[in-house]
N, C-alpha and C positions, 0 to 999 in steps of 0.2 A: 426455692423453686420445687423442693420437696412436698411443701404447704401444696402449692397449686398442683402438683403430680398427683397429690392425697388427694384433694377436693376434686378435679376431674375425673379419677378412677371411680367416683361414688357417683357418678353422672354419667350414664351413656348418651343422653342423651344431646349433653351439651358435648362429644366427643371432637367435634369439629373446632371449635372455639379453644377449646383446651389444646389441640393439636397445635394450634396458631399462637397460642400464648407458651406453651412450652417450647416451640420452635425458636421464638424470637429469645426467650430467656437462655434456656441453654444454648444457645451459638452467640452470647452475648461477647465469650471470647475471641470473636472473628473481629471485633472494634479493633483490636491492639494489633490484628494480623493485616488488616489492609487499608491502604492511601487513604488520608484523610478527604480526599476529593471522594470517595467512589465509598467509604463508609455506608451513610446514612442512604444514600442510592442500593444499594445491595440489602439494609434492613426496611424500608419501604418497600421495596419490590416483593422481600420475601414475605412479610408478613401479611402486606395485600392479599398476594395470590394464597398463602392460606387461610386467610379469612374471606376470600372468595370461595373457596372450596367450602370452609365449613356451614358460609349460609345456604350453599347449595349442594348440601350432600345427600346424597338417591334415598340415606337412612330416614332422613326426618326432611322431606318437600315440603311440608305442611307448615313448619313453623320459621319459616322464611319470612321475616319482618320487612315488608316491601319499604320502609323508610332507609332500616338498616344497611341494604343491597345497594343504598345511592354510594356511588367511588365520589371522592374527593378528587381524585385523578383517573383517567382511563387507561387503564394498561392493554397494551398490546396482548391478544389472547392465545398467540402461538409462544407467549413465554414459557409456557407450563407444557406446551405439546410435543410431541415425538419429531413430527418434520420439522426439516432446516431451512424450508423455504418459505419466504416473505408472502401472503395475498396482495392483490392488488388493492382488496376490499381495506386491508390494513394499512393503507401508506398514509389514510389521514389521519389513523389515530397513530402511526408512530411520527406523524407531525407534532401531533398535539402532547404525546407523554413524553418529545425532547426536551421541551420546555421544562419538566419537571427533573430530569436528570445535570449531574454536574458538568457544569461547563467551565469549573477551574479547581485548583486545591485546597481556594476555600470559600467553596460555594455554601454550605453550612454552618452558619456561624451561628447559635442560639439565641433567641432575641431578635433572629430578621426572619425566621420562621414560624410554619403553623406551631402553636402552643404544645398540641401531642406530641408533635415530631421532637419538638422541644424536650416534654420530658420524658421521652422516651430515650432519647440520647444521654439524657443525666443519668436514668436509671442503669442505663450500659455502663457507666463511666463509674457507678458505685460499686456496679459488681464485679467489675473487669479490676478494680483496686482493692478487693474484698469486701464483706459485707459491713465486717463491722469498723473498716480501716478509715472511715470516713463519717466523724457523725454532723458537726456544727458545719453550719450555712456556708460560713468563711472559709472551713475547709473545701468542702465540695466546689465551690468556684474554684478555688487554689489548684484543686488538683485538677478540673475541666479544663481549665485553660491551659495547666503542663501538658495534657495528654490531646488538645488539641494542636500545640504545637509539635508532639511529635508525631502526630496523623499528617499533617502538614508536610513533613520533613521525607516521610515513609515511601512515599509515591518517588519522589523526587531522590533518593539514597537510590530505589530500589533501580530507577532507570541508568543512574550512573554506574550500580554494579553490571547491570546487564551490557550496559556499552563498553565498559574495560572487559567482561567475564566474555562475551560473546560477539558482540558489535565488530569491536578493533580487530584490523588483522595486522600483526606483526608485523616492522619494514624487513625484514628479512624475508620473508615470504612474498611480500610486494614485489620484492628487487626480483625473485628470482621467479617468478608468473612472467614479470616483467621480459626477464632476458630470454625465456621460454616462448613469447611471445614476439620477441626481435628477431630470434634464430626463426624460427617458420616465415617470418614478412621477407628476410633477405633473401631466403631459398625461395620465394615467389616469385620477387621482384627478379633475380638471375635468370630463372624458367623463363618467366614471360617475356621478358626481352631477347632470349634466346630462341623458344618458338616460335614469337609472332612481334617480330621488330616491326611490322608496320601499324599495328594497331595503338591508337591516337589515343595515348595514358599519360595524364600527370603523375608527381611521384607520390608511392602508396605511403601510408601513414599510418601507426596506430593511435588508437582514441579509447573512449569508453570510460567507464566510472574505475578503470583500474587505474589511470593516469592522470585523474581529477580525486585522488583522496576520497571518494564517495562509495570504493565498493566495499561491501561488510561479509561479514562472517566468515569467509575465505576468497583469497583470488583465483575464481575461475572462470573469470571471463574476459576478456578483449574483444576489439571492434577493429577489423583490418580495412581500412577505407581505401579504396579504386577510383579516384576520379575519370570521369571519362571524360574528352575532351570531343567536342561536337561544331559544327561550322556556324556561326550566328547568321550566315544568310541561307540555310539549310533548315534548320530547326528552330522551334518558338514554344514557348511554353503557356500553356494553358490554367488559368485554376480552376481547380474541381470543381467549386459552387458555382462556375461559370456554364458549365457543362451538365448536359441533360440525366446524368448521374447527380448532381448536388452533392459534392462531399467535400466540404471542405476542410484543408489540412492535405489534400490529395493533390495532384498535377498533371495532367497531360502533356507529351511532348510531342509535339507534333509537324510532320514535316511538308514544308514550302517548297514551292518554286520548282515542284517537277515538270513544270513544263519547258523549262530552259536547262535545270539540271536533273535528269532523268533519274531512276534508280541507280543507283551503283554508284553515285557521284559522291555519297558519303560512305566511308566504311560503315558506318552502324545502318547502313539502309538493312543490311541481313537481318537486321531484331524487327525490323518495322511491322507491326501487324496492321490492318485497317485503316492504314498511312500515319499511325503513333508508334512511336518509338517502347517496344513492348520490354518494364523489368522483367519481366518471366524468362523472354528471348534473351536478352542478355544473360543474366543466370544462368538459364542453361547451353551457351559458351561459354560463362566460364567454369562451369560446372565440369565438361566435357575434357577440359583443360586441367583445371586442378583434383579434380575425383579420378579421373578416368586416366589419365596421360601422365602422371606425376609417380615416380615409385618412392612413395611416401617410407614404406620398410625399408628401403635402402638408404633413405634421407637420416630416418630413427633411428639406425645404425651407428650412421657416422654421429649425428647428434646425442645420441647415448637416451633418447626418446623412444614412444611408442604412439605413432602418429597415423588416427585413421578418420576417415572421413565419416561425419554422422548421417545416419539413413535412417527413416526420414527426416526431413528439414526444411521449413519453412523457406530456411534461405542456405546460402551454400556455408558450411561450417566443420572444420577440422576439431578434432579430438587429441589433444597432445596431454598424453601421461609423461609427468619429465621427474617426478620420482615414482616411487613405490604407493605412497599413498594419496599425490596429486594430480589434480586433473586441470588442464586450462581448457576451455573451449573457445577456439576464434571465431568472429564470425568475419566472413568475406565479402564484403558491401561495397557493392558500386556505387558510383557518387555522383551527381550533376550538382557543380557549382553555377547557381544563375548569376545573371549580372547582378538581379537586385540584392544578392547577400543572400537567397534563399537556397537553403541547403537541400536536395532530394535524393534520397537512397531506395536501391530497389528491394524492396520488404512489402513483401505486396497486404492487402486488405486481409485482416482475419476473416473476415465473417463471410466474403462473397469475392475468393480470390480469381474466380473463372467469370464473374461479371464485370469485375474491375481489374482485369488483369493487365489491361495498360496502364493503371493508375501509379505511378511513384509515390510513394510516404516521404512527406516534408517534415524534416528533423529540425528540431526546436532545442537540441540538447546541448547543445555548445553555448548557448544566447541564455537559456536557463542556469545554468552551472556558474556562467560569469555574472546573471544578474543574483542569484543568491550567495555567492563569495564576495561581490561587491558590498550588498545589504549589512552582510557577518562583519566585515572589515571595516563598516560606518560605525558601527554601534558596538562591536566587541560580540554578537548576539551569537545564539546555538542553534538559528535554521539549520546549518551544516549537521549537526548532533541531533537535531530531532527528525531531520532526513534519513539519517542512517539507522537510528533507532527503528524509525517508520518500516524502513526497508529492508532490515533484519525482522522484524517481526512479520510480515508477509511472506518473508525467503523461509522463515519456518514453521509457518503456518500453511497446513496445506488449503486451509479455507480462504484464505487472503492472497493465495499466489496470484490471482489473477490483476491484482493492484500491481502496478508497473511503477520502475523510478519517474518517468515523466509525470503520472496522476499526481507521484506522491509529492514531487517537484512544485508542481502548479498549484497546489491545492496549499501549500506552505506559502510559496508566493502570493497567494490572494488574500491568505490568511493576513499575510502582511503590512497588506494596504490599508487594514483597518487596525490590527493590532500593534502598538507599539512596544511593548517590554518585550525583549528577546534576549535579556539576559541569563547566562548561565544559570540563575540560582530558579529562573521561569521555567525550565526546561518542562517539571512538572504540568503547569500552569498550560503552556504552549502545547506541549502533548496533548491534553485533552480535548485541547479545543480543535487539533488537528482532525481527534477521530471524531468528535460530533459535526466539524464540518465537512468530512467525506460522507458521514451519513446524509446530510442533507442533498448533497450531490446527488448522492445515489438515489435520494428519495425521490430527486427532483430528474433524474434520469442523464443529466448535463454537469460536464464539468468544462468549465470554459478555458482556454487553453490565458495564461496569463500575459502572453505575447502577442496573442491571436485570438480576439474574445471567441470571433465568428466559429472557432474550430472547437468541437466538442469530443472531448479526449476519452469519454465513456462508449463513442458511434460505436467500438468494437464488441464491448459487452453482449450475451444477450440477455434475454428478461431472466432467465434462473439464475443465472451469473450475480446479475445485480441483486436479486433480491436475497440470493447467497450472502452478497459480502456483506449488504445494510442490514441484514440476521446478525451475520457474526459481528461487524461494529457495534453494532447496536447493544447488542449485551455486553460487550468490552466496554461501554462506559459506566455501567454498575463495579465493573472489577479492572479495571486496565491492568492490575499485576497479573488478571491469569491470561493475559498475551503474552507475560514476560517468560511465566510458568511452561506453557503452552509450546513456547521455545526451545523450551530446555535450558534457560537461561537463569534461571531460579529455583530453588528447592520450593 
């Protein structure tokens, strides 16, 4: 490398290309530091970017060789820019360049790639093991095979290390959080039955990832489901795609037979807006009771908790501090269980809550979780572990916070339809495929629900959020371990 640096210093006109060569060689140590799936991707992106800068350097614009500027693959022009938002003009570029990025931890095998990439790979291997350590051709091949095997295992080991260190929640912490949630549920049940004995409700119950062993990082969230009872002859459900709003995955609950059963015949007529049962009005009724009427400081002192309603919140949420450094957020969710098995919750449309204030959201969580668990039980797969790693990465990386558990679960279920190997040893490969699949869905602006393909699970993301998520995940394809480091899971 010293020789290369020396030659470069003597040739100012070749400064750009020399920088590219120096960058490539001086960073050869990265070969041993990243996963086998990401190594050649990082090197290719870095070398190409530096090469393109070199041939277009402003100090020698007339020396650019038209033939030398031809790219072997098209690099997105945002890779070296400061803005973190993708352009629409870049989406076709992203689609083409995705074909060049790793899809598994075995993607870069010498003999199956471009000869120039193979030579670069072998040079990096020689420098990684020492300049004088490998001389004979047979030794080079042996060392290369050994290092390739180690690199394949690198991401796999890092993922399981991240899983054990940051993702998995100790069973004691989960049990303590469940007890706190159960205490809150009991208090609310007693209060509502005493305050409003005529309110038609089924038995409340606790739900969510805390009860499915799918919560990650910390036990901090639970859902209190409050099933409402509706008269079958007074209310009917209308799918969102059959309305003028055309929103699959949401439903309208329409009041029927008003000429025979006038307003007031149903308890829930008080929450009717424009002839439909409004989830917003239902939440307001419970908000006045739960947040306004219950003396939470007194109850908290009895339970040795600090309890307070969360304001503002798109749903009714209680914050429960059950230990000095531990908090649990309990979402109070009114629920409608339809005859066809659909579960509708009073959670408004994120982007246009005012326009769609009468829409009830269909929840697929129970069915999604059951299918995921059934698939893993059939083949002893790692889908659950892959989901939990992805959830933790999104929770710990602010740029990925907009990806929720339902989107990640459905991405894995869709991936399972075309990928059969979900053994524990394939976690790294499937994790990379998941990242790639998410980028593809974001590029298309559509993630179909695995249980109801007409539902687009990305319909509540803004255009800017889609581009931001696509940028972050696309960059992660070249160095997936960076996601784990950003999340604070790895040094």
